C-alpha positions in Angstrom: 105.8 98.0 113.0 104.8 101.1 109.8 101.8 101.4 108.1 103.1 100.1 105.1 103.3 96.9 106.6 99.9 96.6 107.6 98.2 93.6 105.8 95.2 94.3 103.2 91.9 94.6 105.6 94.7 94.7 108.8 93.3 97.6 111.6 95.9 98.8 113.4 96.1 101.5 115.8 98.0 104.6 115.3 101.0 105.1 117.5 103.3 107.7 116.4 103.0 109.6 113.5 107.2 111.1 112.1 107.9 113.1 109.6 109.8 116.2 109.8 108.0 120.2 109.3 105.1 120.8 106.2 104.6 117.0 105.9 104.3 116.0 109.9 101.5 118.7 110.1 99.8 117.8 106.7 99.8 114.1 107.8 98.1 115.2 111.7 95.8 117.6 109.1 94.2 114.3 107.3 93.3 112.7 110.8 96.4 110.3 111.8 97.3 111.6 114.9 98.0 109.5 117.7 95.4 106.6 119.1 93.1 106.8 115.7 92.5 102.8 114.4 92.7 102.9 110.8 92.3 99.9 108.3 94.2 98.9 105.8 91.4 98.7 102.4 93.9 98.6 99.4 96.7 98.2 97.8 98.3 98.9 94.1 99.7 96.1 92.9 103.3 97.8 93.2 102.6 99.0 96.8 101.7 102.4 96.5 99.9 104.0 96.9 98.2 103.4 99.9 94.0 103.7 101.0 92.9 103.3 104.2 90.0 104.0 106.3 90.0 106.0 109.3 87.8 108.0 111.4 84.4 107.0 108.4 86.1 108.0 105.6 89.1 106.5 102.7 92.4 108.4 102.6 95.1 107.7 100.6 98.6 107.8 100.6 102.3 107.6 99.6 104.0 104.0 100.5 106.8 107.0 101.3 104.5 108.8 103.8 103.2 105.5 105.4 106.8 104.0 106.5 106.6 107.3 108.8 103.8 106.8 110.6 104.2 103.7 113.5 101.3 101.7 114.4 100.9 98.6 116.7 97.8 95.6 115.8 94.7 95.4 117.7 
């Protein structure tokens, strides 16, 4: 499952971060690394962007980027 498929209020653990080049490095720099627990806080009415909570802060990412992050349910 990817991060964009997680329901609001649900917690998951990141298993893999995809993407290439600068995008992948940027996602990793923002704290989206494997074995990190994330919780989907909010989702815009059209599903883009997605606000997540991880490592004590809120992060908003595009749905397109969330599709590159694989997660598993807790």
